[in-house]
TIKE-112605 format. One record per atom (N, C-alpha, C, O, CB): residue number from 1; residue in three letters; atom name; x negated, y, z. Coordinates in steps of 0.001 Angstrom, whole numbers, padded with zeros to 6 digits. Each point is the difference from the previous one (the first is absolute). Glycine has a CB too. Layout:
BEGIN
(zaba NUM, "ALA", "CA", (X, Y, Z)) ...
***
This chain:
BEGIN
(zaba 1, "MET", "N", (-003345, -013205, 000296)) (zaba 1, "MET", "CA", (-000947, 001024, 000413)) (zaba 1, "MET", "C", (000463, 000607, 001328)) (zaba 1, "MET", "O", (001176, 000315, 000183)) (zaba 1, "MET", "CB", (-001780, 000175, -002606)) (zaba 2, "LYS", "N", (-000337, -000337, 003326)) (zaba 2, "LYS", "CA", (000320, 000518, 001320)) (zaba 2, "LYS", "C", (000323, 001501, -000073)) (zaba 2, "LYS", "O", (-000699, 000763, -000667)) (zaba 2, "LYS", "CB", (-000793, -002519, 001713)) (zaba 3, "ASP", "N", (002530, 002151, -000368)) (zaba 3, "ASP", "CA", (000396, 001403, 000053)) (zaba 3, "ASP", "C", (-000841, 000705, 001059)) (zaba 3, "ASP", "O", (000131, -000275, 001193)) (zaba 3, "ASP", "CB", (002233, -000285, -001945)) (zaba 4, "ILE", "N", (-003227, 001471, 000307)) (zaba 4, "ILE", "CA", (-000851, 000707, 000963)) (zaba 4, "ILE", "C", (000659, 001262, 000544)) (zaba 4, "ILE", "O", (-000495, 000596, 000957)) (zaba 4, "ILE", "CB", (-001489, -001498, -002145)) (zaba 5, "TYR", "N", (003090, 001309, 000589)) (zaba 5, "TYR", "CA", (000626, 001263, 000401)) (zaba 5, "TYR", "C", (000886, -000159, 001230)) (zaba 5, "TYR", "O", (001211, 000213, -000057)) (zaba 5, "TYR", "CB", (-001278, 000508, -002319)) (zaba 6, "THR", "N", (-000553, -001095, 003481)) (zaba 6, "THR", "CA", (000710, -000100, 001271)) (zaba 6, "THR", "C", (-000084, 001352, 000704)) (zaba 6, "THR", "O", (-000853, 000826, -000328)) (zaba 6, "THR", "CB", (000344, -003321, 000521)) (zaba 7, "GLU", "N", (001393, 002715, 000771)) (zaba 7, "GLU", "CA", (-000038, 001263, 000744)) (zaba 7, "GLU", "C", (-001359, 000213, 000640)) (zaba 7, "GLU", "O", (-000531, 001111, -000018)) (zaba 7, "GLU", "CB", (002981, -001298, 000451)) (zaba 8, "ASP", "N", (-003013, -000863, 000128)) (zaba 8, "ASP", "CA", (-001290, 000101, 000681)) (zaba 8, "ASP", "C", (-001093, 000430, -000978)) (zaba 8, "ASP", "O", (-000787, 000897, 000302)) (zaba 8, "ASP", "CB", (001510, -002671, 001333)) (zaba 9, "TYR", "N", (-000771, 001137, -002800)) (zaba 9, "TYR", "CA", (-000996, 000331, -001015)) (zaba 9, "TYR", "C", (000168, 001459, -000459)) (zaba 9, "TYR", "O", (-000982, 000731, -000133)) (zaba 9, "TYR", "CB", (000931, -003156, -000616)) (zaba 10, "LEU", "N", (001285, 002832, 000513)) (zaba 10, "LEU", "CA", (000266, 001361, -000473)) (zaba 10, "LEU", "C", (-000399, 001036, 001042)) (zaba 10, "LEU", "O", (-000504, 001069, -000346)) (zaba 10, "LEU", "CB", (002382, -001943, -001053)) (zaba 11, "ARG", "N", (-001656, 000565, 002670)) (zaba 11, "ARG", "CA", (-000426, 000901, 001085)) (zaba 11, "ARG", "C", (-001522, 000147, 000018)) (zaba 11, "ARG", "O", (-000529, 001091, 000212)) (zaba 11, "ARG", "CB", (002547, -001763, 001138)) (zaba 12, "LYS", "N", (-002708, -000446, -001577)) (zaba 12, "LYS", "CA", (-001471, 000024, -000016)) (zaba 12, "LYS", "C", (-000530, 000866, -001132)) (zaba 12, "LYS", "O", (-001095, 000555, 000103)) (zaba 12, "LYS", "CB", (001068, -002841, 000896)) (zaba 13, "LEU", "N", (000786, 002407, -002070)) (zaba 13, "LEU", "CA", (-000398, 000870, -001115)) (zaba 13, "LEU", "C", (000217, 001475, 000331)) (zaba 13, "LEU", "O", (-000450, 000881, -000733)) (zaba 13, "LEU", "CB", (001016, -002724, -000864)) (zaba 14, "GLY", "N", (000132, 002107, 002716)) (zaba 14, "GLY", "CA", (000228, 001385, 000410)) (zaba 14, "GLY", "C", (001261, 000615, -000580)) (zaba 14, "GLY", "O", (000141, 001222, -000015)) (zaba 14, "GLY", "CB", (-002570, -001003, 000207)) (zaba 15, "LEU", "N", (003353, -001052, -000673)) (zaba 15, "LEU", "CA", (001245, 000531, -000555)) (zaba 15, "LEU", "C", (000882, 000554, 001108)) (zaba 15, "LEU", "O", (-000027, -000477, 001134)) (zaba 15, "LEU", "CB", (-000103, -001163, -003027)) (zaba 16, "ASN", "N", (000914, 002659, 001542)) (zaba 16, "ASN", "CA", (000961, 000519, 000978)) (zaba 16, "ASN", "C", (001254, -000887, -000001)) (zaba 16, "ASN", "O", (000163, -000869, -000857)) (zaba 16, "ASN", "CB", (-001045, 003245, 000539)) (zaba 17, "GLU", "N", (001747, -002139, 001281)) (zaba 17, "GLU", "CA", (001206, -000846, 000137)) (zaba 17, "GLU", "C", (000874, 000018, -001252)) (zaba 17, "GLU", "O", (000541, -001035, -000389)) (zaba 17, "GLU", "CB", (-000587, 001476, 002839)) (zaba 18, "ARG", "N", (000190, 000717, -003080)) (zaba 18, "ARG", "CA", (000807, 000084, -001237)) (zaba 18, "ARG", "C", (-000595, -000889, -001077)) (zaba 18, "ARG", "O", (000714, -000746, -000671)) (zaba 18, "ARG", "CB", (-000033, 003098, 001238)) (zaba 19, "GLN", "N", (-001993, -002268, -000724)) (zaba 19, "GLN", "CA", (-000655, -000791, -001046)) (zaba 19, "GLN", "C", (000138, -001494, 000272)) (zaba 19, "GLN", "O", (000231, -000785, -000919)) (zaba 19, "GLN", "CB", (-001852, 002657, 000539)) (zaba 20, "ILE", "N", (001482, -002258, 001634)) (zaba 20, "ILE", "CA", (000166, -001416, 000356)) (zaba 20, "ILE", "C", (001417, -000454, -000324)) (zaba 20, "ILE", "O", (000199, -001055, -000603)) (zaba 20, "ILE", "CB", (-001926, 001276, 002430)) (zaba 21, "ARG", "N", (002710, 000580, -001426)) (zaba 21, "ARG", "CA", (001398, -000356, -000283)) (zaba 21, "ARG", "C", (000263, -000029, -001495)) (zaba 21, "ARG", "O", (000783, -000822, -000476)) (zaba 21, "ARG", "CB", (-000090, 001840, 002650)) (zaba 22, "ALA", "N", (-001342, -000124, -002926)) (zaba 22, "ALA", "CA", (000177, 000026, -001460)) (zaba 22, "ALA", "C", (-000551, -001278, -000636)) (zaba 22, "ALA", "O", (000625, -000563, -000898)) (zaba 22, "ALA", "CB", (-000773, 003081, 000926)) (zaba 23, "VAL", "N", (-001020, -002977, 000433)) (zaba 23, "VAL", "CA", (-000577, -001234, -000545)) (zaba 23, "VAL", "C", (000938, -001172, 000286)) (zaba 23, "VAL", "O", (000251, -000823, -000880)) (zaba 23, "VAL", "CB", (-002600, 001727, 001199)) (zaba 24, "LEU", "N", (002862, -000981, 000898)) (zaba 24, "LEU", "CA", (000919, -001091, 000354)) (zaba 24, "LEU", "C", (001286, 000095, -000828)) (zaba 24, "LEU", "O", (000551, -001018, -000418)) (zaba 24, "LEU", "CB", (-001504, 000961, 002764)) (zaba 25, "TYR", "N", (001422, 001272, -002578)) (zaba 25, "TYR", "CA", (001192, 000245, -000816)) (zaba 25, "TYR", "C", (-000230, -000497, -001431)) (zaba 25, "TYR", "O", (000861, -000666, -000575)) (zaba 25, "TYR", "CB", (-000270, 002674, 002004)) (zaba 26, "VAL", "N", (-001749, -001684, -001997)) (zaba 26, "VAL", "CA", (-000303, -000400, -001377)) (zaba 26, "VAL", "C", (-000203, -001513, -000095)) (zaba 26, "VAL", "O", (000347, -000610, -001011)) (zaba 26, "VAL", "CB", (-001398, 002858, 000595)) (zaba 27, "LYS", "N", (000495, -002850, 001460)) (zaba 27, "LYS", "CA", (-000134, -001468, 000006)) (zaba 27, "LYS", "C", (001374, -000643, -000133)) (zaba 27, "LYS", "O", (000153, -001030, -000658)) (zaba 27, "LYS", "CB", (-002230, 001182, 002093)) (zaba 28, "GLU", "N", (003065, 000457, -000811)) (zaba 28, "GLU", "CA", (001362, -000540, -000008)) (zaba 28, "GLU", "C", (000767, 000359, -001274)) (zaba 28, "GLU", "O", (000715, -000833, -000557)) (zaba 28, "GLU", "CB", (-000722, 000980, 003042)) (zaba 29, "ARG", "N", (-000146, 001097, -002941)) (zaba 29, "ARG", "CA", (000834, 000500, -001107)) (zaba 29, "ARG", "C", (-000684, 000105, -001356)) (zaba 29, "ARG", "O", (000666, 000183, -001019)) (zaba 29, "ARG", "CB", (000533, 001039, 002729)) (zaba 30, "GLY", "N", (-002509, -001335, -001728)) (zaba 30, "GLY", "CA", (-000683, 000028, -001291)) (zaba 30, "GLY", "C", (-000659, 001309, -000368)) (zaba 30, "GLY", "O", (-001100, -000005, -000552)) (zaba 30, "GLY", "CB", (002704, -001646, -000124)) (zaba 31, "LYS", "N", (-000960, 002782, 000967)) (zaba 31, "LYS", "CA", (-000613, 001297, -000307)) (zaba 31, "LYS", "C", (000665, 001100, 000816)) (zaba 31, "LYS", "O", (001013, -000208, 000667)) (zaba 31, "LYS", "CB", (-001573, -000578, -002994)) (zaba 32, "ILE", "N", (-000047, 001961, 002248)) (zaba 32, "ILE", "CA", (000544, 001167, 000695)) (zaba 32, "ILE", "C", (-000274, 001222, -000863)) (zaba 32, "ILE", "O", (-001028, 000080, -000673)) (zaba 32, "ILE", "CB", (000677, -001138, 002973)) (zaba 33, "GLY", "N", (001263, 001993, -002275)) (zaba 33, "GLY", "CA", (-000190, 001254, -000716)) (zaba 33, "GLY", "C", (-000335, 001117, 000969)) (zaba 33, "GLY", "O", (000244, -000108, 001201)) (zaba 33, "GLY", "CB", (001338, -000654, -002981)) (zaba 34, "ASN", "N", (-002140, 001830, 001247)) (zaba 34, "ASN", "CA", (-000346, 001148, 000844)) (zaba 34, "ASN", "C", (001239, 000547, 000698)) (zaba 34, "ASN", "O", (-000022, 000274, 001200)) (zaba 34, "ASN", "CB", (-001886, 000285, -002736)) (zaba 35, "LYS", "N", (002985, -000403, 000778)) (zaba 35, "LYS", "CA", (001234, 000539, 000591)) (zaba 35, "LYS", "C", (000545, -000946, 001077)) (zaba 35, "LYS", "O", (000469, 000443, 001048)) (zaba 35, "LYS", "CB", (000057, 000733, -003222)) (zaba 36, "GLU", "N", (-000594, -002463, 001903)) (zaba 36, "GLU", "CA", (000441, -001017, 000956)) (zaba 36, "GLU", "C", (-000844, 000091, 001290)) (zaba 36, "GLU", "O", (000531, -000090, 001107)) (zaba 36, "GLU", "CB", (000205, -001429, -003028)) (zaba 37, "TYR", "N", (-002041, 001697, 001756)) (zaba 37, "TYR", "CA", (-000918, 000139, 001138)) (zaba 37, "TYR", "C", (000404, 001223, 000833)) (zaba 37, "TYR", "O", (000065, -000063, 001228)) (zaba 37, "TYR", "CB", (-001951, -001028, -002551)) (zaba 38, "GLN", "N", (002152, 002196, 000632)) (zaba 38, "GLN", "CA", (000421, 001231, 000694)) (zaba 38, "GLN", "C", (001253, -000239, 000831)) (zaba 38, "GLN", "O", (000088, 000437, 001147)) (zaba 38, "GLN", "CB", (-001087, 000934, -002991)) (zaba 39, "GLU", "N", (001962, -002064, 001260)) (zaba 39, "GLU", "CA", (001279, -000240, 000680)) (zaba 39, "GLU", "C", (-000148, -000992, 001145)) (zaba 39, "GLU", "O", (000578, 000197, 001068)) (zaba 39, "GLU", "CB", (000610, 000284, -003206)) (zaba 40, "LEU", "N", (-001955, -001544, 001926)) (zaba 40, "LEU", "CA", (-000187, -001011, 001041)) (zaba 40, "LEU", "C", (-000673, 000571, 001244)) (zaba 40, "LEU", "O", (000361, -000345, 001125)) (zaba 40, "LEU", "CB", (-000510, -001381, -002909)) (zaba 41, "PHE", "N", (-000838, 002606, 001570)) (zaba 41, "PHE", "CA", (-000813, 000478, 001115)) (zaba 41, "PHE", "C", (000227, 001467, 000340)) (zaba 41, "PHE", "O", (-000688, 000561, 000853)) (zaba 41, "PHE", "CB", (-000982, -002243, -001502)) (zaba 42, "ASN", "N", (002645, 002305, -000028)) (zaba 42, "ASN", "CA", (000353, 001388, 000269)) (zaba 42, "ASN", "C", (-001222, 000917, -000051)) (zaba 42, "ASN", "O", (-000274, 000752, 000936)) (zaba 42, "ASN", "CB", (002173, -001557, 000472)) (zaba 43, "VAL", "N", (-002627, 000722, -002529)) (zaba 43, "VAL", "CA", (-001197, 000824, -000196)) (zaba 43, "VAL", "C", (000132, 000801, -001294)) (zaba 43, "VAL", "O", (000861, -000278, -000834)) (zaba 43, "VAL", "CB", (-002275, -001407, 002094)) (zaba 44, "SER", "N", (000553, 002676, -001407)) (zaba 44, "SER", "CA", (-000011, 000831, -001208)) (zaba 44, "SER", "C", (-000588, -000781, -001175)) (zaba 44, "SER", "O", (-000606, -001057, 000179)) (zaba 44, "SER", "CB", (000386, 003138, 001235)) (zaba 45, "ARG", "N", (000409, -001546, -002605)) (zaba 45, "ARG", "CA", (-000561, -000612, -001205)) (zaba 45, "ARG", "C", (-001523, -000046, 000101)) (zaba 45, "ARG", "O", (-000624, -000987, -000389)) (zaba 45, "ARG", "CB", (002584, 001812, -000978)) (zaba 46, "GLN", "N", (-002556, 000255, 001894)) (zaba 46, "GLN", "CA", (-001454, 000060, 000128)) (zaba 46, "GLN", "C", (-000533, -001088, 000936)) (zaba 46, "GLN", "O", (-001016, -000631, -000291)) (zaba 46, "GLN", "CB", (001126, 003094, -000137)) (zaba 47, "THR", "N", (000579, -002679, 001552)) (zaba 47, "THR", "CA", (-000425, -001030, 000955)) (zaba 47, "THR", "C", (000139, -001387, -000630)) (zaba 47, "THR", "O", (-000889, -000841, 000137)) (zaba 47, "THR", "CB", (001583, 002313, 001803)) (zaba 48, "ALA", "N", (000421, -001705, -002626)) (zaba 48, "ALA", "CA", (000214, -001286, -000668)) (zaba 48, "ALA", "C", (-001098, -000248, -001031)) (zaba 48, "ALA", "O", (-000557, -001095, -000071)) (zaba 48, "ALA", "CB", (003047, 001304, 000426)) (zaba 49, "THR", "N", (-002799, 000810, -001150)) (zaba 49, "THR", "CA", (-001034, -000130, -001030)) (zaba 49, "THR", "C", (-001357, -000297, 000631)) (zaba 49, "THR", "O", (-000739, -000857, -000485)) (zaba 49, "THR", "CB", (002016, 002437, -000996)) (zaba 50, "ARG", "N", (-001601, -000879, 002554)) (zaba 50, "ARG", "CA", (-001283, -000218, 000689)) (zaba 50, "ARG", "C", (-000080, -001424, 000562)) (zaba 50, "ARG", "O", (-001005, -000686, -000186)) (zaba 50, "ARG", "CB", (000899, 003145, 000766)) (zaba 51, "ASP", "N", (001168, -002902, 000107)) (zaba 51, "ASP", "CA", (000019, -001351, 000563)) (zaba 51, "ASP", "C", (-000137, -001059, -001092)) (zaba 51, "ASP", "O", (-000773, -000948, 000142)) (zaba 51, "ASP", "CB", (002202, 001779, 001741)) (zaba 52, "LEU", "N", (-000680, -000670, -002966)) (zaba 52, "LEU", "CA", (-000033, -000971, -001092)) (zaba 52, "LEU", "C", (-001354, 000016, -000707)) (zaba 52, "LEU", "O", (-000505, -001050, -000398)) (zaba 52, "LEU", "CB", (002983, 001321, 000100)) (zaba 53, "SER", "N", (-003063, 000903, 000141)) (zaba 53, "SER", "CA", (-001321, 000119, -000626)) (zaba 53, "SER", "C", (-001060, -000720, 000829)) (zaba 53, "SER", "O", (-000895, -000642, -000550)) (zaba 53, "SER", "CB", (001572, 002845, -000454)) (zaba 54, "ASP", "N", (-000575, -002094, 002327)) (zaba 54, "ASP", "CA", (-000924, -000725, 000882)) (zaba 54, "ASP", "C", (000123, -001504, -000219)) (zaba 54, "ASP", "O", (-001004, -000711, -000039)) (zaba 54, "ASP", "CB", (001154, 002563, 001739)) (zaba 55, "LEU", "N", (001077, -002330, -001841)) (zaba 55, "LEU", "CA", (000225, -001439, -000203)) (zaba 55, "LEU", "C", (-000575, -000466, -001341)) (zaba 55, "LEU", "O", (-000458, -001137, -000119)) (zaba 55, "LEU", "CB", (002541, 001282, 001527)) (zaba 56, "ILE", "N", (-002058, 000721, -002402)) (zaba 56, "ILE", "CA", (-000609, -000319, -001298)) (zaba 56, "ILE", "C", (-001519, -000005, 000140)) (zaba 56, "ILE", "O", (-000670, -000919, -000470)) (zaba 56, "ILE", "CB", (002635, 001944, -000765)) (zaba 57, "ARG", "N", (-002498, -000006, 001875)) (zaba 57, "ARG", "CA", (-001457, 000120, 000181)) (zaba 57, "ARG", "C", (-000575, -001218, 000728)) (zaba 57, "ARG", "O", (-001106, -000447, -000304)) (zaba 57, "ARG", "CB", (001343, 002948, 000360)) (zaba 58, "LEU", "N", (000510, -003023, 000891)) (zaba 58, "LEU", "CA", (-000443, -001173, 000761)) (zaba 58, "LEU", "C", (000218, -001309, -000761)) (zaba 58, "LEU", "O", (-000409, -001066, 000460)) (zaba 58, "LEU", "CB", (000923, 002316, 001633)) (zaba 59, "GLY", "N", (000130, -001166, -003258)) (zaba 59, "GLY", "CA", (000199, -001197, -000810)) (zaba 59, "GLY", "C", (001175, -000855, 000438)) (zaba 59, "GLY", "O", (000099, -001164, -000387)) (zaba 59, "GLY", "CB", (-002506, 001196, -000028)) (zaba 60, "ILE", "N", (003303, 000536, 001223)) (zaba 60, "ILE", "CA", (001161, -000749, 000482)) (zaba 60, "ILE", "C", (001165, 000136, -000977)) (zaba 60, "ILE", "O", (000661, -000984, -000331)) (zaba 60, "ILE", "CB", (-001409, 001337, 002711)) (zaba 61, "PHE", "N", (000995, 000877, -002837)) (zaba 61, "PHE", "CA", (001063, 000259, -000971)) (zaba 61, "PHE", "C", (-000616, 000320, -001352)) (zaba 61, "PHE", "O", (-001153, 000420, -000098)) (zaba 61, "PHE", "CB", (002683, 000419, 001921)) (zaba 62, "GLU", "N", (-000731, -001047, -002861)) (zaba 62, "GLU", "CA", (-000345, 000505, -001324)) (zaba 62, "GLU", "C", (001218, 000715, -000548)) (zaba 62, "GLU", "O", (001139, -000339, 000321)) (zaba 62, "GLU", "CB", (-002821, -001526, -000732)) (zaba 63, "ARG", "N", (001424, 002852, -000413)) (zaba 63, "ARG", "CA", (001090, 000762, -000598)) (zaba 63, "ARG", "C", (000498, -000765, -001217)) (zaba 63, "ARG", "O", (-000783, -000367, -000876)) (zaba 63, "ARG", "CB", (-000173, 002577, 001706)) (zaba 64, "VAL", "N", (002272, -002448, -000881)) (zaba 64, "VAL", "CA", (000539, -000762, -001127)) (zaba 64, "VAL", "C", (000703, 000898, -001013)) (zaba 64, "VAL", "O", (000135, -000370, -001167)) (zaba 64, "VAL", "CB", (000128, -001589, 002683)) (zaba 65, "GLU", "N", (000173, 003105, -001090)) (zaba 65, "GLU", "CA", (000578, 001017, -000877)) (zaba 65, "GLU", "C", (000045, 001282, 000813)) (zaba 65, "GLU", "O", (-000302, -000008, 001194)) (zaba 65, "GLU", "CB", (001697, -001686, -002539)) (zaba 66, "LYS", "N", (-001024, 002783, 000713)) (zaba 66, "LYS", "CA", (000007, 001280, 000713)) (zaba 66, "LYS", "C", (000857, -000084, 001266)) (zaba 66, "LYS", "O", (001205, -000243, -000064)) (zaba 66, "LYS", "CB", (-001541, 001451, -002122)) (zaba 67, "GLY", "N", (-000307, -001005, 003330)) (zaba 67, "GLY", "CA", (000724, 000021, 001271)) (zaba 67, "GLY", "C", (000380, -001359, 000562)) (zaba 67, "GLY", "O", (000716, -000063, 001000)) (zaba 67, "GLY", "CB", (000122, 002214, -001720)) (zaba 68, "LYS", "N", (-001293, -003244, 000109)) (zaba 68, "LYS", "CA", (000328, -001356, 000479)) (zaba 68, "LYS", "C", (-001284, -000767, 000291)) (zaba 68, "LYS", "O", (-000964, 000059, -000763)) (zaba 68, "LYS", "CB", (003114, -000061, -000574)) (zaba 69, "TYR", "N", (-002142, -000710, 002443)) (zaba 69, "TYR", "CA", (-001194, -000709, 000453)) (zaba 69, "TYR", "C", (000346, -001415, 000426)) (zaba 69, "TYR", "O", (001112, -000266, 000457)) (zaba 69, "TYR", "CB", (-002126, 002431, 000273)) (zaba 70, "LYS", "N", (000051, -003077, -000882)) (zaba 70, "LYS", "CA", (000184, -001381, 000460)) (zaba 70, "LYS", "C", (-001316, -000481, 000587)) (zaba 70, "LYS", "O", (-001030, 000660, -000137)) (zaba 70, "LYS", "CB", (002818, -001118, -001616)) (zaba 71, "LEU", "N", (-001747, -000691, 002405)) (zaba 71, "LEU", "CA", (-001225, -000581, 000537)) (zaba 71, "LEU", "C", (-000887, -000430, -001145)) (zaba 71, "LEU", "O", (000494, -000474, -001024)) (zaba 71, "LEU", "CB", (000699, -000288, 003099)) (zaba 72, "LYS", "N", (-002498, 000921, -001918)) (zaba 72, "LYS", "CA", (-000931, -000508, -000999)) (zaba 72, "LYS", "C", (000121, -001517, -000029)) (zaba 72, "LYS", "O", (000304, -000622, 001017)) (zaba 72, "LYS", "CB", (-001893, 002584, -000681)) (zaba 73, "THR", "N", (001352, -002553, -001492)) (zaba 73, "THR", "CA", (000165, -001439, -000122)) (zaba 73, "THR", "C", (-001124, -000755, 000695)) (zaba 73, "THR", "O", (000211, -001118, 000469)) (zaba 73, "THR", "CB", (000977, 001477, -002625)) (zaba 74, "HIS", "N", (-002383, 000231, 002233)) (zaba 74, "HIS", "CA", (-001056, -000674, 000750)) (zaba 74, "HIS", "C", (000177, 000326, 001475)) (zaba 74, "HIS", "O", (000607, 001013, 000348)) (zaba 74, "HIS", "CB", (-002202, -000913, -002325)) (zaba 75, "HIS", "N", (001076, -000942, 002829)) (zaba 75, "HIS", "CA", (000195, 000182, 001434)) (zaba 75, "HIS", "C", (-001296, 000398, 000694)) (zaba 75, "HIS", "O", (-000357, -000531, 001052)) (zaba 75, "HIS", "CB", (002205, -001140, -001123)) (zaba 76, "GLU", "N", (-002539, 002617, -000547)) (zaba 76, "GLU", "CA", (-001234, 000475, 000605)) (zaba 76, "GLU", "C", (-000007, 001514, -000077)) (zaba 76, "GLU", "O", (000260, 000572, -001059)) (zaba 76, "GLU", "CB", (-001505, -002693, 000437)) (zaba 77, "SER", "N", (000956, 002753, 001706)) (zaba 77, "SER", "CA", (-000002, 001457, 000048)) (zaba 77, "SER", "C", (-001311, 000548, -000543)) (zaba 77, "SER", "O", (-001028, -000676, 000042)) (zaba 77, "SER", "CB", (002571, 000621, 001934)) (zaba 78, "ASN", "N", (-001504, 001275, -002482)) (zaba 78, "ASN", "CA", (-001209, 000681, -000451)) (zaba 78, "ASN", "C", (-000795, 000545, 001184)) (zaba 78, "ASN", "O", (-001114, 000496, -000171)) (zaba 78, "ASN", "CB", (002265, 000096, -001978)) (zaba 79, "MET", "N", (-000584, -000684, 003338)) (zaba 79, "MET", "CA", (-000622, 000567, 001192)) (zaba 79, "MET", "C", (-001426, -000519, 000166)) (zaba 79, "MET", "O", (-000907, 000793, 000253)) (zaba 79, "MET", "CB", (003167, -000601, 000828)) (zaba 80, "SER", "N", (-002483, -001496, -001216)) (zaba 80, "SER", "CA", (-001335, -000562, 000199)) (zaba 80, "SER", "C", (-000968, 000527, -001064)) (zaba 80, "SER", "O", (-001176, 000214, 000291)) (zaba 80, "SER", "CB", (002195, -002285, 000735)) (zaba 81, "GLN", "N", (-000542, 002278, -002241)) (zaba 81, "GLN", "CA", (-000848, 000539, -001064)) (zaba 81, "GLN", "C", (-000393, 001427, 000319)) (zaba 81, "GLN", "O", (-001145, 000385, -000237)) (zaba 81, "GLN", "CB", (002253, -001876, -001440)) (zaba 82, "LYS", "N", (-000189, 002291, 002210)) (zaba 82, "LYS", "CA", (-000293, 001391, 000343)) (zaba 82, "LYS", "C", (-001044, 000079, 001110)) (zaba 82, "LYS", "O", (-000882, 000858, -000033)) (zaba 82, "LYS", "CB", (003208, -000209, -000648)) (zaba 83, "VAL", "N", (-002230, -001531, 001649)) (zaba 83, "VAL", "CA", (-000956, -000015, 001101)) (zaba 83, "VAL", "C", (-001384, -000360, -000545)) (zaba 83, "VAL", "O", (-000987, 000636, 000368)) (zaba 83, "VAL", "CB", (002813, -001282, 001286)) (zaba 84, "LYS", "N", (-001913, -000371, -002529)) (zaba 84, "LYS", "CA", (-001279, -000412, -000568)) (zaba 84, "LYS", "C", (-000628, 001116, -000826)) (zaba 84, "LYS", "O", (-001215, 000191, 000047)) (zaba 84, "LYS", "CB", (002024, -002553, -000079)) (zaba 85, "SER", "N", (000005, 003103, -000726)) (zaba 85, "SER", "CA", (-000537, 001031, -000875)) (zaba 85, "SER", "C", (-000586, 001170, 000784)) (zaba 85, "SER", "O", (-000785, 000768, -000557)) (zaba 85, "SER", "CB", (002451, -001440, -001161)) (zaba 86, "ARG", "N", (-001316, 000830, 002976)) (zaba 86, "ARG", "CA", (-000543, 001083, 000811)) (zaba 86, "ARG", "C", (-001365, -000345, 000584)) (zaba 86, "ARG", "O", (-000737, 000885, 000436)) (zaba 86, "ARG", "CB", (003063, -000199, 000097)) (zaba 87, "GLU", "N", (-002658, -001964, -000528)) (zaba 87, "GLU", "CA", (-001251, -000434, 000625)) (zaba 87, "GLU", "C", (-001206, 000345, -000852)) (zaba 87, "GLU", "O", (-001132, -000297, 000382)) (zaba 87, "GLU", "CB", (002369, -001541, 000730)) 
***
């Protein structure tokens, strides 16, 4: 299966640099925690939660346990569905 989570694709979705780096990090390591996100990017818990929530909303990450996130197993973002539902 082709990996669609390239930097270029993630930028087109409107992700910020932290979120892009987080997706690449999870591709390499398997998952990321909220606290880990805070430490990696030197941000507050609220910022980490907001960034991670955006990644879930877009269908890129899924929550696997409290405070832990991984890439969704399917390689399609919810972004296109959200755009269609507004029409």
